[in-house]
C-alpha positions in Angstrom: 55.7 -3.3 -153.9 53.1 -4.0 -156.8 53.8 -1.8 -159.7 51.3 -0.3 -161.7 51.0 0.4 -165.3 48.0 2.5 -167.0 47.3 1.4 -170.5 44.8 3.9 -171.7 43.9 6.1 -174.5 45.6 9.3 -174.8 46.3 11.5 -172.5 44.4 9.7 -169.8 47.2 7.8 -168.5 49.8 10.7 -167.9 46.4 12.4 -166.7 45.8 10.1 -163.9 49.3 10.2 -162.9 49.5 13.9 -162.7 46.3 13.5 -160.5 47.5 11.0 -158.3 50.9 13.1 -157.8 49.0 16.1 -156.9 46.9 14.0 -154.2 50.2 12.1 -152.9 52.3 15.6 -153.1 55.0 13.6 -155.6 55.0 11.0 -158.1 54.4 7.5 -156.9 57.1 4.9 -157.4 56.5 2.1 -159.7 53.6 3.7 -161.8 53.8 4.3 -165.5 51.4 4.9 -168.5 51.1 4.0 -171.7 49.0 6.5 -173.5 47.8 4.8 -176.8 47.6 7.0 -179.9 44.7 6.7 -182.3 45.6 3.9 -184.7 48.8 2.8 -183.1 49.7 -0.6 -183.9 48.8 -3.1 -181.4 52.2 -4.9 -181.2 53.9 -1.8 -180.6 51.7 -1.3 -177.4 52.2 -5.0 -176.3 56.0 -4.6 -176.8 55.7 -1.3 -175.1 53.8 -2.7 -172.2 56.3 -5.9 -171.9 59.1 -3.5 -171.2 57.2 -1.3 -168.9 56.2 -4.8 -166.9 59.4 -5.8 -166.6 60.9 -2.4 -165.3 58.1 -1.8 -162.5 58.0 -5.7 -161.5 60.2 -6.3 -158.4 58.8 -9.7 -158.0 55.7 -8.7 -156.3 53.6 -8.3 -159.5 52.2 -5.7 -161.6 48.5 -4.6 -161.8 47.7 -3.1 -165.3 44.7 -0.6 -165.5 43.1 0.3 -168.6 40.1 2.6 -169.4 37.4 1.0 -171.3 36.5 -2.6 -172.0 36.8 -3.5 -175.7 39.1 -0.8 -176.5 42.6 -1.1 -178.0 44.4 -0.3 -174.6 41.9 -3.1 -173.2 42.4 -5.7 -175.9 46.4 -5.5 -175.6 46.3 -5.7 -171.6 44.2 -9.0 -171.6 46.9 -10.6 -174.0 49.5 -9.7 -170.9 47.6 -10.9 -168.2 49.5 -13.6 -166.1 47.4 -14.9 -162.8 49.5 -14.2 -160.1 52.1 -12.0 -161.9 50.1 -9.6 -164.2 46.3 -8.7 -163.2 44.3 -6.2 -165.5 41.2 -4.3 -164.4 39.1 -2.3 -167.1 37.3 0.9 -166.4 40.1 3.0 -164.2 38.8 5.8 -162.1 40.7 8.0 -159.8 39.3 6.5 -156.5 40.5 3.3 -158.0 44.1 4.0 -159.0 44.4 6.0 -155.4 43.5 3.0 -153.8 45.7 1.0 -155.7 48.5 3.1 -154.8 47.7 3.0 -151.3 47.6 -0.6 -151.0 50.4 -1.4 -153.1 52.7 -3.0 -150.3 50.2 -5.8 -150.0 50.0 -8.9 -152.2 48.7 -8.2 -156.1 45.5 -10.2 -154.9 44.8 -7.9 -152.5 45.8 -4.8 -154.4 43.6 -5.9 -157.2 40.6 -6.2 -155.0 41.3 -2.9 -153.1 41.6 -1.2 -156.5 38.2 -2.7 -157.4 36.3 -1.5 -154.2 37.8 1.8 -154.5 35.8 2.2 -158.1 32.9 0.5 -157.0 32.8 3.1 -153.6 33.9 5.8 -155.8 30.6 6.1 -157.9 27.8 7.5 -156.0 25.2 9.9 -157.0 25.1 13.2 -155.2 22.1 14.7 -154.0 20.9 18.3 -154.2 20.9 19.6 -150.3 19.9 23.1 -149.5 23.3 25.0 -148.2 22.6 27.5 -145.4 25.4 29.7 -145.2 
């Protein structure tokens, strides 16, 4: 099973786990978050992330998800990427996370692609519609 590690600005990671736990009615296995606080040392974040990757990886790989490209959490993630073992996606959304959790028994490349599709498909413009009661 693919492990999933969220490395985000505080408190997003914990909030995403809480939301996913609400949807699935329990906390999904092999899902952790590191919420990076302002001015946190990047070496400390990398050390915490490497420890988490070790806990989450059962040999299938780990998908790292971060919030915003170019932010400290994302910059830490890019140093942890190992093609085929640890992949990284920036721009996490709840549809993206739910899709990754749903497909995590597949291979890392499939889970990564499905998460990306969840993110893309989860962004839509809602049109105003007249409700008739």
